C-alpha positions in Angstrom: 0.5 1.9 -30.6 -1.8 4.6 -29.1 -4.2 1.9 -27.8 -1.4 -0.1 -26.1 -0.1 3.1 -24.3 -3.7 3.9 -23.2 -4.0 0.3 -21.9 -0.7 0.6 -20.0 -1.8 3.8 -18.4 -5.1 2.2 -17.4 -3.4 -0.9 -15.9 -1.0 1.3 -13.9 -3.9 3.3 -12.5 -5.7 0.1 -11.7 -2.6 -1.3 -10.0 -2.4 1.8 -7.8 -6.1 1.5 -6.9 -5.7 -2.2 -6.1 -2.7 -1.5 -3.9 -4.7 1.1 -2.0 -7.6 -1.4 -1.5 -10.0 -0.1 -4.1 -10.7 -3.4 -5.8 -14.2 -2.6 -7.0 -13.1 0.5 -8.8 -10.2 -1.3 -10.4 -12.4 -4.1 -11.6 -14.8 -1.7 -13.2 -11.9 -0.1 -15.1 -11.1 -3.5 -16.6 -14.4 -3.7 -18.4 -13.4 -0.8 -20.6 -9.9 -2.2 -21.5 -9.6 -4.7 -24.4 -7.1 -7.4 -23.4 -6.1 -10.8 -24.7 -4.9 -12.1 -21.4 -6.7 -12.7 -18.1 -6.8 -9.5 -16.0 -4.5 -9.4 -12.9 -5.9 -10.9 -9.8 -7.5 -8.4 -7.5 -6.5 -8.0 -3.9 -9.3 -7.8 -1.4 -9.0 -5.1 1.2 -9.3 -6.4 4.8 -10.9 -3.9 7.2 -8.9 -3.4 10.4 -9.6 -2.1 13.8 -6.3 -0.2 14.1 -7.2 2.8 16.2 -5.7 6.1 15.5 -3.6 4.9 12.6 -1.0 7.5 11.6 1.3 7.2 8.6 3.4 10.3 7.6 6.8 11.4 6.6 8.5 14.3 8.3 12.1 15.5 7.8 12.9 12.4 5.8 11.6 9.9 8.2 8.7 7.5 7.7 6.5 7.3 10.9 3.8 4.6 11.4 1.9 4.4 14.7 -1.4 2.8 15.8 -3.1 1.1 18.7 -4.4 -2.5 18.4 -5.0 -4.9 21.3 -3.3 -7.9 19.9 0.5 -8.5 20.3 2.6 -10.1 17.6 4.7 -9.5 14.5 3.9 -6.4 12.4 5.1 -6.3 8.8 5.6 -2.8 7.2 6.0 -2.5 3.4 6.6 0.5 1.3 6.1 0.5 -2.5 6.7 3.1 -5.1 4.0 4.1 -7.6 5.3 1.5 -10.1 4.7 -1.3 -7.5 8.4 -1.9 -6.7 9.0 -2.8 -3.1 11.2 -0.2 -1.4 11.0 -1.4 2.2 9.9 -4.7 3.8 10.5 -4.9 7.6 9.0 -6.9 10.4 8.9 -5.8 14.0 7.7 -7.4 17.2 4.7 -5.6 18.8 4.8 -6.2 22.5 2.3 -3.6 23.7 -1.0 -2.3 22.5 0.7 0.7 20.8 2.9 0.2 17.8 5.5 2.7 16.5 7.8 2.3 13.5 10.3 4.8 12.1 12.5 4.5 9.0 14.8 6.9 7.1 13.4 7.8 3.7 15.7 10.8 2.9 17.1 9.0 -0.1 13.7 8.5 -1.8 12.6 11.0 -4.4 9.5 13.1 -3.9 6.6 11.0 -5.2 3.5 9.0 -4.2 4.2 5.8 -2.3 2.0 3.0 -0.8 2.4 1.8 2.7 1.0 -1.6 3.7 0.8 -2.9 7.2 0.1 -6.5 8.2 -0.7 -7.9 11.7 -2.7 -10.9 12.7 -4.0 -11.7 9.2 -5.2 -8.1 8.9 -3.9 -5.6 6.4 -4.2 -1.9 5.9 -2.9 0.1 2.9 -2.5 3.8 2.7 -1.0 6.3 0.3 2.0 8.4 1.4 3.2 11.6 -0.2 6.9 12.2 0.2 
């Protein structure tokens, strides 16, 4: 029983690392964990050229802003530490600067993961609320 709890803790830590883009660290953690099944697929982090990326929560409001020369659809996702999707919204970006705000007053204080997609590029950051 103790081994399965340790394995669960290791997998949860690995999931958090993968969601934040640290695939190599998560894969090295798998070497130490005995498992019968195949390990979860790792997500590759795609480097972006988002200039001055700012993600923060102030007064119960999630704020995301950055500059990127391409226009198009921007998808913003918010996950809790267990990997459950809390927010999934898309917005049209019609200028080089993108700004997004969302009310997060109802969320408990915790660590969250924010993921932003645009033009086949992705960036993932941790957020403390």
